[in-house]
MMTF fields as JSON, N, C-alpha, C and O atoms, coordinates in Angstrom:
{
  "mmtfVersion": "1.0.0",
  "mmtfProducer": "UNKNOWN",
  "numBonds": 323,
  "numAtoms": 324,
  "numGroups": 81,
  "numChains": 1,
  "numModels": 1,
  "chainsPerModel": [1],
  "groupsPerChain": [81],
  "chainIdList": ["A"],
  "bondAtomList": [4, 2, 8, 6, 12, 10, 16, 14, 20, 18, 24, 22, 28, 26, 32, 30, 36, 34, 40, 38, 44, 42, 48, 46, 52, 50, 56, 54, 60, 58, 64, 62, 68, 66, 72, 70, 76, 74, 80, 78, 84, 82, 88, 86, 92, 90, 96, 94, 100, 98, 104, 102, 108, 106, 112, 110, 116, 114, 120, 118, 124, 122, 128, 126, 132, 130, 136, 134, 140, 138, 144, 142, 148, 146, 152, 150, 156, 154, 160, 158, 164, 162, 168, 166, 172, 170, 176, 174, 180, 178, 184, 182, 188, 186, 192, 190, 196, 194, 200, 198, 204, 202, 208, 206, 212, 210, 216, 214, 220, 218, 224, 222, 228, 226, 232, 230, 236, 234, 240, 238, 244, 242, 248, 246, 252, 250, 256, 254, 260, 258, 264, 262, 268, 266, 272, 270, 276, 274, 280, 278, 284, 282, 288, 286, 292, 290, 296, 294, 300, 298, 304, 302, 308, 306, 312, 310, 316, 314, 320, 318],
  "bondOrderList": [1, 1, 1, 1, 1, 1, 1, 1, 1, 1, 1, 1, 1, 1, 1, 1, 1, 1, 1, 1, 1, 1, 1, 1, 1, 1, 1, 1, 1, 1, 1, 1, 1, 1, 1, 1, 1, 1, 1, 1, 1, 1, 1, 1, 1, 1, 1, 1, 1, 1, 1, 1, 1, 1, 1, 1, 1, 1, 1, 1, 1, 1, 1, 1, 1, 1, 1, 1, 1, 1, 1, 1, 1, 1, 1, 1, 1, 1, 1, 1],
  "groupList": [{"groupName": "MET", "atomNameList": ["N", "CA", "C", "O"], "elementList": ["N", "C", "C", "O"], "formalChargeList": [0, 0, 0, 0], "bondAtomList": [1, 0, 2, 1, 3, 2], "bondOrderList": [1, 1, 2], "singleLetterCode": "M", "chemCompType": "L-PEPTIDE LINKING"}, {"groupName": "LEU", "atomNameList": ["N", "CA", "C", "O"], "elementList": ["N", "C", "C", "O"], "formalChargeList": [0, 0, 0, 0], "bondAtomList": [1, 0, 2, 1, 3, 2], "bondOrderList": [1, 1, 2], "singleLetterCode": "L", "chemCompType": "L-PEPTIDE LINKING"}, {"groupName": "PHE", "atomNameList": ["N", "CA", "C", "O"], "elementList": ["N", "C", "C", "O"], "formalChargeList": [0, 0, 0, 0], "bondAtomList": [1, 0, 2, 1, 3, 2], "bondOrderList": [1, 1, 2], "singleLetterCode": "F", "chemCompType": "L-PEPTIDE LINKING"}, {"groupName": "ALA", "atomNameList": ["N", "CA", "C", "O"], "elementList": ["N", "C", "C", "O"], "formalChargeList": [0, 0, 0, 0], "bondAtomList": [1, 0, 2, 1, 3, 2], "bondOrderList": [1, 1, 2], "singleLetterCode": "A", "chemCompType": "L-PEPTIDE LINKING"}, {"groupName": "GLY", "atomNameList": ["N", "CA", "C", "O"], "elementList": ["N", "C", "C", "O"], "formalChargeList": [0, 0, 0, 0], "bondAtomList": [1, 0, 2, 1, 3, 2], "bondOrderList": [1, 1, 2], "singleLetterCode": "G", "chemCompType": "PEPTIDE LINKING"}, {"groupName": "VAL", "atomNameList": ["N", "CA", "C", "O"], "elementList": ["N", "C", "C", "O"], "formalChargeList": [0, 0, 0, 0], "bondAtomList": [1, 0, 2, 1, 3, 2], "bondOrderList": [1, 1, 2], "singleLetterCode": "V", "chemCompType": "L-PEPTIDE LINKING"}, {"groupName": "ILE", "atomNameList": ["N", "CA", "C", "O"], "elementList": ["N", "C", "C", "O"], "formalChargeList": [0, 0, 0, 0], "bondAtomList": [1, 0, 2, 1, 3, 2], "bondOrderList": [1, 1, 2], "singleLetterCode": "I", "chemCompType": "L-PEPTIDE LINKING"}, {"groupName": "TYR", "atomNameList": ["N", "CA", "C", "O"], "elementList": ["N", "C", "C", "O"], "formalChargeList": [0, 0, 0, 0], "bondAtomList": [1, 0, 2, 1, 3, 2], "bondOrderList": [1, 1, 2], "singleLetterCode": "Y", "chemCompType": "L-PEPTIDE LINKING"}, {"groupName": "PRO", "atomNameList": ["N", "CA", "C", "O"], "elementList": ["N", "C", "C", "O"], "formalChargeList": [0, 0, 0, 0], "bondAtomList": [1, 0, 2, 1, 3, 2], "bondOrderList": [1, 1, 2], "singleLetterCode": "P", "chemCompType": "L-PEPTIDE LINKING"}, {"groupName": "GLU", "atomNameList": ["N", "CA", "C", "O"], "elementList": ["N", "C", "C", "O"], "formalChargeList": [0, 0, 0, 0], "bondAtomList": [1, 0, 2, 1, 3, 2], "bondOrderList": [1, 1, 2], "singleLetterCode": "E", "chemCompType": "L-PEPTIDE LINKING"}, {"groupName": "GLN", "atomNameList": ["N", "CA", "C", "O"], "elementList": ["N", "C", "C", "O"], "formalChargeList": [0, 0, 0, 0], "bondAtomList": [1, 0, 2, 1, 3, 2], "bondOrderList": [1, 1, 2], "singleLetterCode": "Q", "chemCompType": "L-PEPTIDE LINKING"}, {"groupName": "HIS", "atomNameList": ["N", "CA", "C", "O"], "elementList": ["N", "C", "C", "O"], "formalChargeList": [0, 0, 0, 0], "bondAtomList": [1, 0, 2, 1, 3, 2], "bondOrderList": [1, 1, 2], "singleLetterCode": "H", "chemCompType": "L-PEPTIDE LINKING"}, {"groupName": "ARG", "atomNameList": ["N", "CA", "C", "O"], "elementList": ["N", "C", "C", "O"], "formalChargeList": [0, 0, 0, 0], "bondAtomList": [1, 0, 2, 1, 3, 2], "bondOrderList": [1, 1, 2], "singleLetterCode": "R", "chemCompType": "L-PEPTIDE LINKING"}, {"groupName": "SER", "atomNameList": ["N", "CA", "C", "O"], "elementList": ["N", "C", "C", "O"], "formalChargeList": [0, 0, 0, 0], "bondAtomList": [1, 0, 2, 1, 3, 2], "bondOrderList": [1, 1, 2], "singleLetterCode": "S", "chemCompType": "L-PEPTIDE LINKING"}, {"groupName": "ASP", "atomNameList": ["N", "CA", "C", "O"], "elementList": ["N", "C", "C", "O"], "formalChargeList": [0, 0, 0, 0], "bondAtomList": [1, 0, 2, 1, 3, 2], "bondOrderList": [1, 1, 2], "singleLetterCode": "D", "chemCompType": "L-PEPTIDE LINKING"}, {"groupName": "LYS", "atomNameList": ["N", "CA", "C", "O"], "elementList": ["N", "C", "C", "O"], "formalChargeList": [0, 0, 0, 0], "bondAtomList": [1, 0, 2, 1, 3, 2], "bondOrderList": [1, 1, 2], "singleLetterCode": "K", "chemCompType": "L-PEPTIDE LINKING"}, {"groupName": "TRP", "atomNameList": ["N", "CA", "C", "O"], "elementList": ["N", "C", "C", "O"], "formalChargeList": [0, 0, 0, 0], "bondAtomList": [1, 0, 2, 1, 3, 2], "bondOrderList": [1, 1, 2], "singleLetterCode": "W", "chemCompType": "L-PEPTIDE LINKING"}, {"groupName": "ASN", "atomNameList": ["N", "CA", "C", "O"], "elementList": ["N", "C", "C", "O"], "formalChargeList": [0, 0, 0, 0], "bondAtomList": [1, 0, 2, 1, 3, 2], "bondOrderList": [1, 1, 2], "singleLetterCode": "N", "chemCompType": "L-PEPTIDE LINKING"}],
  "groupTypeList": [0, 1, 2, 3, 4, 5, 2, 1, 1, 6, 7, 1, 8, 5, 5, 9, 1, 9, 9, 10, 11, 1, 12, 13, 1, 2, 8, 9, 7, 3, 14, 7, 3, 15, 12, 5, 8, 12, 1, 16, 8, 12, 0, 4, 15, 12, 4, 14, 15, 12, 2, 10, 16, 13, 5, 7, 1, 12, 17, 10, 9, 7, 10, 3, 1, 3, 4, 2, 5, 6, 4, 5, 3, 5, 1, 6, 16, 15, 5, 13, 16],
  "groupIdList": [1, 2, 3, 4, 5, 6, 7, 8, 9, 10, 11, 12, 13, 14, 15, 16, 17, 18, 19, 20, 21, 22, 23, 24, 25, 26, 27, 28, 29, 30, 31, 32, 33, 34, 35, 36, 37, 38, 39, 40, 41, 42, 43, 44, 45, 46, 47, 48, 49, 50, 51, 52, 53, 54, 55, 56, 57, 58, 59, 60, 61, 62, 63, 64, 65, 66, 67, 68, 69, 70, 71, 72, 73, 74, 75, 76, 77, 78, 79, 80, 81],
  "secStructList": [7, 2, 2, 2, 2, 0, 0, 0, 0, 0, 0, 2, 2, 2, 2, 2, 2, 2, 2, 2, 2, 2, 2, 2, 2, 7, 1, 6, 2, 2, 2, 2, 6, 6, 1, 1, 7, 1, 1, 1, 7, 7, 7, 1, 7, 7, 6, 6, 7, 7, 7, 7, 2, 2, 2, 2, 6, 6, 6, 6, 6, 2, 2, 2, 2, 2, 2, 2, 2, 2, 2, 2, 2, 2, 2, 2, 2, 6, 6, 7, 7],
  "xCoordList": [32.091, 31.458, 31.275, 31.406, 30.742, 30.373, 31.973, 32.066, 32.824, 33.985, 34.151, 34.603, 33.896, 34.108, 32.812, 32.835, 32.103, 30.343, 31.421, 31.641, 32.013, 32.315, 33.608, 34.031, 33.933, 35.143, 34.472, 34.696, 33.601, 33.567, 32.336, 32.325, 31.588, 30.846, 31.431, 30.971, 32.274, 32.91, 34.652, 35.04, 35.502, 36.542, 37.133, 37.932, 36.605, 36.765, 36.812, 37.735, 35.238, 34.843, 35.754, 36.092, 36.438, 37.376, 38.724, 39.302, 39.155, 40.089, 40.001, 40.658, 39.23, 38.68, 38.852, 39.492, 37.967, 38.535, 39.733, 40.272, 40.438, 41.988, 42.628, 43.486, 42.418, 43.427, 42.724, 43.402, 41.571, 41.271, 41.861, 42.11, 42.12, 42.516, 44.192, 44.743, 44.813, 46.242, 46.27, 47.129, 45.594, 45.444, 45.96, 46.856, 45.046, 44.803, 46.078, 46.592, 46.702, 47.633, 48.611, 49.492, 48.856, 49.855, 49.442, 48.482, 50.461, 50.576, 50.728, 49.995, 52.406, 52.571, 52.095, 52.595, 50.852, 50.148, 49.716, 49.636, 49.52, 48.646, 49.808, 49.506, 50.885, 52.103, 52.6, 53.337, 52.502, 52.61, 51.783, 52.112, 50.499, 49.051, 49.216, 48.273, 49.895, 50.019, 51.017, 50.694, 52.161, 53.49, 53.404, 54.43, 51.886, 51.967, 50.506, 49.544, 50.566, 48.986, 48.159, 48.634, 47.009, 46.228, 45.663, 45.017, 45.743, 45.651, 46.125, 45.669, 46.783, 47.156, 48.476, 48.484, 49.912, 51.122, 52.041, 52.267, 52.288, 53.259, 53.895, 54.011, 54.275, 55.066, 56.209, 55.794, 57.334, 57.727, 59.527, 59.95, 60.142, 61.677, 61.043, 60.062, 62.37, 62.443, 63.945, 64.385, 64.63, 65.891, 66.926, 67.381, 67.146, 68.511, 68.386, 69.087, 67.102, 66.365, 66.761, 65.948, 67.864, 68.099, 67.794, 67.638, 67.774, 68.008, 69.575, 70.579, 69.537, 70.913, 70.863, 69.854, 72.049, 72.211, 72.759, 72.72, 73.192, 73.72, 72.894, 73.302, 71.856, 70.49, 69.623, 68.981, 69.683, 68.579, 69.108, 68.361, 70.558, 71.029, 71.101, 70.935, 71.297, 71.164, 70.421, 70.537, 69.148, 67.876, 67.146, 65.934, 68.111, 67.572, 65.823, 64.874, 66.144, 64.857, 64.719, 63.589, 65.615, 65.578, 64.688, 64.367, 64.339, 63.399, 61.99, 61.357, 61.671, 60.277, 60.356, 59.377, 61.542, 61.233, 61.334, 60.691, 62.366, 61.856, 60.603, 60.134, 59.29, 58.174, 57.603, 56.945, 57.668, 56.93, 57.163, 56.127, 58.112, 58.442, 57.93, 57.421, 57.892, 57.195, 56.155, 55.89, 55.346, 53.924, 53.454, 52.708, 54.186, 53.496, 53.667, 52.848, 54.867, 55.066, 54.19, 53.561, 53.747, 52.402, 51.362, 51.16, 50.754, 50.067, 49.844, 48.713, 50.964, 51.087, 50.795, 50.122, 51.546, 51.082, 50.049, 49.524, 49.424, 47.578, 46.808, 45.643, 47.107, 46.574, 46.537, 45.484, 47.936, 48.382, 47.89, 48.533, 47.231, 46.747, 44.843, 44.127],
  "yCoordList": [-5.503, -5.742, -6.614, -6.593, -8.042, -9.294, -10.039, -11.034, -9.302, -9.998, -9.539, -10.323, -8.715, -7.851, -8.267, -8.447, -8.362, -9.638, -10.863, -11.101, -11.56, -13.077, -13.147, -14.023, -12.055, -11.85, -11.639, -12.49, -10.397, -10.095, -11.601, -12.05, -11.855, -13.499, -14.665, -15.62, -14.652, -16.112, -16.426, -17.478, -15.172, -15.07, -14.553, -15.026, -13.681, -13.076, -13.997, -14.156, -14.682, -15.811, -16.781, -17.272, -17.291, -18.264, -18.143, -19.111, -16.708, -15.856, -16.337, -17.222, -15.689, -16.046, -17.597, -18.016, -18.275, -19.976, -20.197, -20.9, -19.742, -20.381, -19.903, -20.603, -18.166, -17.79, -18.727, -19.384, -18.631, -19.344, -20.812, -21.357, -21.582, -22.705, -22.964, -23.992, -21.503, -21.716, -21.375, -21.979, -20.554, -19.86, -20.873, -20.723, -21.942, -23.169, -24.075, -24.57, -24.402, -24.977, -24.29, -24.943, -23.081, -22.11, -21.323, -20.552, -21.625, -20.506, -19.022, -18.038, -19.335, -17.777, -17.12, -16.093, -17.902, -17.023, -15.677, -14.808, -15.706, -14.426, -13.157, -12.053, -13.357, -12.42, -12.482, -11.512, -13.281, -13.409, -12.359, -11.385, -12.7, -11.927, -10.544, -9.867, -9.904, -8.679, -8.043, -6.973, -8.668, -7.948, -8.389, -8.374, -8.847, -9.215, -8.643, -9.046, -7.503, -7.589, -8.827, -9.792, -8.718, -10.056, -9.72, -10.665, -8.809, -8.809, -7.886, -8.154, -7.1, -6.084, -5.876, -5.722, -5.864, -6.258, -4.395, -3.557, -4.531, -3.242, -2.7, -3.484, -1.503, -1.018, -0.407, 0.33, -0.456, 0.919, -0.147, -1.087, 0.499, 0.068, -1.289, -1.739, -1.749, -3.568, -4.14, -5.285, -2.828, -3.431, -3.422, -2.691, -4.88, -5.168, -6.347, -6.975, -6.163, -7.702, -6.809, -6.022, -7.028, -6.442, -8.102, -9.135, -7.985, -8.614, -9.169, -8.457, -10.338, -11.172, -11.995, -12.652, -11.976, -12.939, -14.494, -15.626, -14.063, -15.62, -16.264, -17.278, -15.616, -16.532, -16.964, -18.014, -15.919, -16.667, -17.763, -18.59, -17.826, -18.85, -20.015, -21.115, -19.998, -21.007, -21.645, -22.606, -20.713, -21.459, -21.72, -21.928, -21.731, -21.817, -21.671, -22.349, -20.321, -19.297, -19.371, -19.267, -19.531, -19.395, -20.625, -20.811, -21.412, -22.518, -21.777, -21.83, -21.238, -20.668, -19.562, -19.413, -18.42, -17.456, -18.621, -18.503, -19.74, -20.44, -20.974, -20.928, -21.699, -21.843, -20.655, -20.742, -19.259, -18.152, -18.306, -18.583, -18.211, -17.537, -18.559, -18.229, -20.158, -21.193, -20.574, -19.77, -20.685, -20.198, -19.544, -19.818, -18.699, -17.398, -17.558, -16.903, -18.542, -18.425, -19.53, -19.167, -20.543, -21.59, -20.595, -20.48, -19.928, -19.291, -17.963, -17.691, -17.278, -16.459, -17.63, -17.489, -18.772, -19.98, -19.969, -19.555, -20.637, -20.959, -19.815, -20.056, -18.566, -17.516, -17.362, -17.491, -17.034, -16.662, -18.545, -18.792, -19.279, -20.326, -20.413, -21.147],
  "zCoordList": [1.351, 2.598, 3.329, 4.553, 2.229, 2.521, 3.303, 4.022, 2.917, 3.173, 4.799, 5.634, 4.997, 6.571, 7.318, 8.536, 6.857, 7.315, 8.147, 9.334, 6.62, 7.198, 8.275, 9.028, 8.023, 8.996, 10.549, 11.411, 10.854, 11.821, 12.789, 13.935, 11.652, 12.223, 12.316, 12.941, 11.819, 11.748, 12.315, 12.822, 12.047, 12.168, 13.498, 14.307, 13.436, 14.917, 16.225, 17.024, 16.187, 17.281, 17.382, 18.459, 15.689, 16.023, 16.909, 17.404, 17.034, 17.229, 18.787, 19.336, 19.204, 20.55, 21.17, 22.134, 20.157, 20.904, 20.758, 21.613, 19.781, 19.937, 20.74, 21.278, 21.237, 22.625, 23.974, 24.765, 23.999, 25.194, 25.305, 26.379, 23.612, 23.917, 24.266, 24.659, 23.936, 24.209, 25.416, 26.057, 26.058, 27.328, 28.549, 29.379, 28.322, 28.757, 28.383, 29.386, 27.178, 27.544, 27.843, 28.402, 27.682, 27.654, 29.003, 28.988, 30.565, 31.161, 30.863, 30.963, 30.316, 29.667, 28.481, 28.023, 27.867, 27.26, 27.291, 26.424, 28.204, 28.578, 28.643, 28.19, 29.121, 28.893, 27.505, 27.329, 26.341, 24.915, 24.475, 23.798, 24.997, 24.276, 24.924, 24.514, 25.651, 26.031, 24.882, 24.367, 24.509, 24.082, 22.447, 21.767, 21.781, 20.269, 20.242, 20.895, 19.242, 18.538, 18.141, 17.542, 18.491, 18.137, 16.621, 16.169, 15.912, 14.635, 13.386, 12.274, 13.502, 13.069, 13.787, 15.009, 12.866, 13.338, 13.279, 12.407, 14.7, 15.227, 13.881, 12.939, 13.769, 12.573, 13.307, 14.201, 13.243, 13.739, 14.033, 13.36, 15.224, 15.45, 15.874, 16.467, 15.109, 15.716, 16.151, 16.05, 16.717, 17.528, 16.527, 15.647, 17.197, 16.361, 15.061, 14.268, 15.436, 14.248, 12.719, 12.235, 12.2, 10.821, 10.104, 10.755, 8.844, 7.579, 7.581, 7.554, 7.613, 7.555, 6.247, 5.994, 5.311, 4.303, 4.975, 4.492, 6.088, 5.995, 7.385, 7.952, 7.761, 8.431, 7.346, 7.302, 6.361, 5.206, 4.457, 3.935, 4.36, 3.416, 4.378, 3.851, 5.585, 6.684, 7.303, 8.064, 6.723, 6.87, 5.943, 5.997, 4.655, 3.21, 2.906, 2.512, 3.379, 2.949, 1.752, 1.275, 1.1, -0.833, -1.286, -2.46, -0.274, -0.971, -1.169, -2.223, -0.284, -0.493, -1.282, -2.013, -1.399, -2.838, -4.307, -5.351, -3.957, -5.75, -5.514, -6.651, -4.444, -4.712, -5.098, -6.135, -4.434, -4.665, -6.19, -6.794, -6.846, -8.381, -9.075, -10.146, -8.694, -9.643, -9.499, -10.393, -8.535, -8.182, -9.604, -10.544, -9.262, -9.711, -11.264, -11.91, -12.239, -13.449, -13.573, -14.568, -13.281, -13.166, -13.717, -14.926, -12.839, -12.824, -14.03, -14.431, -14.475, -15.749, -17.032, -18.053, -16.563, -17.932, -18.215, -19.248, -16.916, -17.269, -17.395, -17.71, -17.239, -17.738, -19.298, -19.923, -19.995, -21.218, -22.02, -23.04, -21.728, -22.823, -22.482, -23.163]
}
């Protein structure tokens, strides 16, 4: 319940201020904001954007996975000591 209060009182006004700033910097932001939900992602059909291993490897996304795995391993190690 505390988290919800903090979210409503702090985070939502910050989001609004950031959006105002983005609108002043980028005139096309209004169109973007109409297409993209503010807080909750849309689930459903994604069109042709399917996972592709070639893009995964080209962008070296495996580094993020390796960092995540190492981070989890360190946390498990710290808890076990």
